[in-house]
C-alpha positions in Angstrom: 19.8 30.1 -44.3 19.5 30.2 -48.0 16.3 30.0 -49.9 15.1 26.4 -50.4 17.7 24.9 -48.0 17.0 23.4 -44.7 19.6 23.3 -42.0 20.7 20.0 -40.9 20.7 19.4 -37.2 24.1 18.6 -35.9 24.7 15.0 -34.8 24.6 13.8 -31.3 27.3 15.2 -29.2 29.5 12.7 -27.2 28.7 12.5 -23.6 31.7 13.2 -21.3 30.1 12.1 -18.0 30.5 8.6 -16.6 27.2 6.7 -16.2 27.1 5.8 -12.5 23.9 3.7 -12.5 25.6 0.4 -13.5 28.4 0.9 -11.0 25.9 1.6 -8.2 23.9 -1.5 -9.2 27.0 -3.7 -9.0 28.0 -2.3 -5.7 24.5 -2.9 -4.2 24.5 -6.5 -5.4 27.9 -7.1 -3.8 26.7 -5.5 -0.6 23.7 -7.9 -0.5 26.0 -10.9 -1.2 28.3 -9.9 1.7 25.4 -9.3 4.1 24.0 -12.8 3.3 27.3 -14.7 3.5 29.0 -13.0 6.5 26.9 -14.9 9.2 27.6 -18.2 7.4 31.4 -17.8 7.9 31.3 -17.7 11.7 31.8 -21.4 12.3 31.9 -24.3 10.0 31.3 -27.0 12.6 27.6 -27.1 13.8 27.1 -28.2 17.3 24.1 -27.9 19.7 25.6 -25.9 22.6 24.2 -26.4 26.1 22.4 -23.4 27.7 23.8 -21.8 30.9 23.1 -18.6 32.8 25.9 -16.2 33.4 27.6 -13.1 31.9 29.1 -12.8 28.5 32.6 -14.1 28.1 35.3 -11.4 28.0 37.2 -11.2 24.7 40.7 -12.5 25.2 43.3 -11.4 22.6 44.8 -14.9 22.4 42.7 -18.0 22.3 42.3 -21.4 20.6 38.8 -22.6 19.8 38.3 -26.3 20.3 35.0 -27.8 19.1 33.8 -31.3 20.0 31.0 -32.5 17.7 28.3 -35.0 18.7 30.4 -37.9 17.4 33.2 -36.9 19.7 35.6 -35.6 17.0 37.8 -32.6 18.0 38.4 -29.6 15.8 40.9 -26.9 16.5 39.9 -23.6 14.8 37.5 -25.7 12.6 40.3 -28.1 11.4 39.6 -31.8 12.4 42.3 -33.4 14.5 42.9 -36.7 16.2 44.3 -36.8 19.8 47.9 -36.8 18.7 47.5 -33.9 16.4 45.4 -32.1 19.1 48.2 -32.6 21.6 50.8 -31.2 19.2 48.7 -28.2 18.4 48.1 -27.4 22.0 51.8 -27.9 22.9 52.8 -25.5 20.1 50.3 -22.9 21.3 51.6 -23.3 24.9 55.1 -22.8 23.6 54.2 -19.6 21.8 52.2 -18.2 24.7 51.5 -20.0 28.0 48.6 -17.6 28.7 46.7 -18.8 25.7 43.0 -19.4 26.6 41.1 -22.5 25.4 37.5 -21.9 24.3 35.9 -25.3 24.5 32.7 -25.7 22.5 31.2 -29.2 23.1 27.8 -30.4 21.8 25.3 -31.2 24.5 25.2 -34.8 23.4 29.0 -35.3 23.8 29.8 -37.7 26.8 31.4 -35.9 29.7 34.4 -38.2 29.5 35.3 -36.9 26.1 35.2 -33.3 27.3 37.4 -34.2 30.3 39.8 -36.0 27.9 40.2 -32.8 25.8 40.6 -30.7 29.0 43.3 -33.1 30.2 45.2 -32.8 26.9 45.1 -29.0 27.2 46.3 -29.1 30.8 49.0 -31.6 29.9 50.3 -29.2 27.2 50.5 -26.4 29.8 47.3 -24.5 29.0 45.3 -24.0 32.1 42.9 -21.3 31.1 39.9 -23.2 29.8 36.5 -21.5 29.0 33.3 -23.3 28.2 31.2 -21.7 25.4 27.4 -22.1 25.9 24.2 -20.5 24.6 22.5 -18.0 27.0 19.6 -19.7 28.8 16.1 -18.8 27.7 14.2 -17.3 30.6 11.2 -19.4 31.6 7.8 -17.7 30.8 5.6 -17.0 33.8 
């Protein structure tokens, strides 16, 4: 240091580390979005299932979900179908694997005749394993 001179401080040094805070913030926001939207993607057709007592259904590796809404419209894996398209879809499933299980979800307000009609179409196609999906019964309070 010479007389009468002041040293200049050196400029800011470049930072060589990655700033992780914005990355973590984005990941947490995405996690919250997935947590909120995951339950909404279970089933697109909303039906009021009847309640029944019994054990939980065993998970079958091959099944077709048929839903009948309160108006009596049938859906195969959440795709709306009329009776002819439903018959074709069931026949194709039976051709691929005759042991395919039908999981029938019918609204409690659906007339029994419509449920029997869908069951008849499944049996006519060669699919005889039909399971009914219901909500577990709420135990009566004493």
